[in-house]
ZAMARGU-4260 file (C-alpha; in steps of 0.2 Angstrom, whole numbers, plus 5000, padded with zeros to 4 digits):
<rodrens>
0) 5512/5562/5580 | 5526/5550/5589 | 5532/5554/5606 | 5551/5556/5610 | 5555/5540/5620
5) 5573/5540/5631 | 5583/5536/5617 | 5578/5553/5608 | 5581/5562/5623 | 5598/5556/5630
10) 5606/5546/5615 | 5613/5531/5614 | 5628/5521/5624 | 5641/5523/5610 | 5660/5525/5604
15) 5664/5539/5596 | 5666/5559/5598 | 5648/5564/5591 | 5631/5555/5592 | 5627/5563/5573
20) 5643/5561/5566 | 5647/5543/5574 | 5632/5534/5582 | 5618/5541/5570 | 5630/5534/5556
25) 5631/5517/5564 | 5611/5516/5562 | 5611/5522/5546 | 5623/5508/5541 | 5615/5495/5551
30) 5596/5500/5544 | 5604/5500/5527 | 5609/5483/5529 | 5593/5476/5536 | 5585/5483/5521
35) 5597/5472/5510 | 5593/5459/5520 | 5611/5453/5526 | 5630/5459/5526 | 5634/5468/5508
40) 5648/5460/5499 | 5651/5478/5490 | 5646/5495/5498 | 5648/5513/5490 | 5646/5526/5504
45) 5644/5544/5497 | 5644/5558/5510 | 5636/5575/5507 | 5636/5591/5516 | 5644/5592/5533
50) 5649/5573/5533 | 5657/5576/5517 | 5669/5589/5526 | 5671/5579/5542 | 5667/5562/5539
55) 5687/5557/5544 | 5690/5567/5558 | 5673/5561/5566 | 5676/5544/5562 | 5659/5544/5552
60) 5666/5532/5537 | 5671/5519/5552 | 5654/5521/5561 | 5644/5518/5543 | 5655/5502/5540
65) 5652/5496/5557 | 5634/5499/5555 | 5635/5488/5539 | 5644/5475/5548 | 5627/5475/5561
70) 5639/5481/5576 | 5630/5493/5588 | 5634/5510/5592 | 5643/5505/5608 | 5653/5491/5601
75) 5672/5494/5601 | 5677/5487/5585 | 5669/5502/5576 | 5687/5508/5578 | 5694/5494/5567
80) 5678/5494/5555 | 5689/5494/5539 | 5700/5480/5545 | 5684/5470/5551 | 5675/5474/5534
85) 5691/5468/5525 | 5692/5451/5535 | 5673/5448/5531 | 5675/5451/5514 | 5666/5467/5510
90) 5673/5478/5498 | 5671/5497/5504 | 5671/5513/5493 | 5669/5530/5499 | 5667/5548/5491
95) 5660/5563/5494 | 5648/5575/5483 | 5638/5589/5484 | 5618/5589/5482 | 5607/5602/5485
100) 5592/5602/5498 | 5598/5588/5509 | 5603/5587/5528 | 5620/5591/5532 | 5623/5574/5539
105) 5618/5564/5524 | 5624/5549/5517 | 5619/5538/5502 | 5624/5519/5503 | 5624/5509/5488
110) 5625/5492/5494 | 5627/5475/5484 | 5626/5455/5488 | 5624/5443/5475 | 5614/5450/5461
115) 5604/5462/5473 | 5607/5480/5474 | 5598/5493/5484 | 5602/5511/5487 | 5597/5519/5504
120) 5599/5537/5508 | 5597/5543/5526 | 5602/5557/5538 | 5608/5559/5555 | 5597/5571/5564
125) 5605/5574/5581 | 5605/5563/5597 | 5610/5546/5588 | 5594/5548/5579 | 5591/5545/5560
130) 5578/5547/5547 | 5579/5538/5530 | 5572/5548/5515 | 5574/5536/5502 | 5577/5519/5496
135) 5578/5514/5478 | 5571/5529/5473 | 5555/5527/5482 | 5554/5544/5494 | 5549/5537/5510
140) 5553/5543/5528 | 5556/5531/5545 | 5566/5532/5559 | 5569/5514/5563 | 5567/5516/5581
145) 5551/5507/5580 | 5548/5489/5574 | 5547/5493/5556 | 5540/5485/5539 | 5546/5488/5522
150) 5534/5480/5508 | 5540/5482/5491 | 5523/5477/5480 | 5514/5481/5463 | 5502/5495/5465
155) 5484/5488/5463 | 5467/5492/5471 | 5465/5484/5489 | 5483/5479/5492 | 5484/5492/5508
160) 5466/5486/5516 | 5473/5467/5514 | 5489/5473/5523 | 5480/5482/5537 | 5467/5468/5540
165) 5482/5458/5543 | 5489/5469/5557 | 5472/5470/5562 | 5470/5451/5565 | 5488/5449/5574
170) 5482/5463/5588 | 5495/5475/5582 | 5493/5493/5579 | 5500/5503/5565 | 5508/5519/5573
175) 5513/5527/5556 | 5511/5522/5538 | 5518/5529/5521 | 5517/5523/5503 | 5526/5529/5488
180) 5524/5523/5471 | 5535/5525/5455 | 5519/5524/5443 | 5500/5521/5445 | 5499/5502/5444
185) 5519/5502/5444 | 5529/5496/5457 | 5526/5505/5476 | 5535/5503/5494 | 5524/5505/5510
190) 5532/5507/5526 | 5524/5504/5541 | 5531/5506/5559 | 5522/5495/5572 | 5519/5499/5591
195) 5522/5481/5595 | 5535/5468/5590 | 5528/5458/5574 | 5529/5439/5575 | 5534/5429/5559
200) 5516/5425/5555 | 5511/5442/5553 | 5525/5446/5542 | 5523/5429/5533 | 5506/5434/5528
205) 5508/5450/5521 | 5523/5442/5511 | 5511/5429/5504 | 5498/5442/5498 | 5496/5443/5478
210) 5509/5457/5472 | 5521/5458/5486 | 5537/5456/5478 | 5547/5457/5496 | 5545/5460/5515
215) 5559/5468/5525 | 5559/5469/5544 | 5570/5481/5553 | 5571/5482/5571 | 5588/5490/5577
220) 5588/5485/5594 | 5586/5467/5589 | 5603/5460/5584 | 5604/5450/5568 | 5596/5451/5550
225) 5578/5447/5546 | 5571/5449/5529
</rodrens>
């Protein structure tokens, strides 16, 4: 079990009226951008629950777009996110929908860049904190508070042991790990939260493992994208 840090208790420095509807939404957008590996060319944002009814008044739409542009929660450009997105060449479509069983503050982000397309669903759970609950039909959960690796790979015997062995030799501790697969011996997604920052050599070694398709690194306190 992870202990709450200062960010979880007092929330982030932010622009906007609501830590859940604004700061959390920025972090949802930034996380989705990092999963994609860079700025999307096209983004469809679907709001559910409370987000769907209040996103205009609380600036949630502006906040997610700002996150997709990799702005932080206290960036004054959040207020001009639509204009900033247009200048950056990012086309945005926003709509609301109903879906049973989701957190009240939930957004689905469908992002495209070139021939790459990802679907990220996450919720703003209070105090600026978020929880990603789905990536491309994989049911996973992570908060993006800690250095996080997303490893897209084939489900084969021994691959998880190979990943954890790389962590062992890098002297990095795994604080949380979750795996979801679409079918036996099919595609899988492993999420690993580390207690330490990971160096490029560790990530490169994981990316070079047989049957690993892609490795994505998420660390929201570090500006810029890395994939």
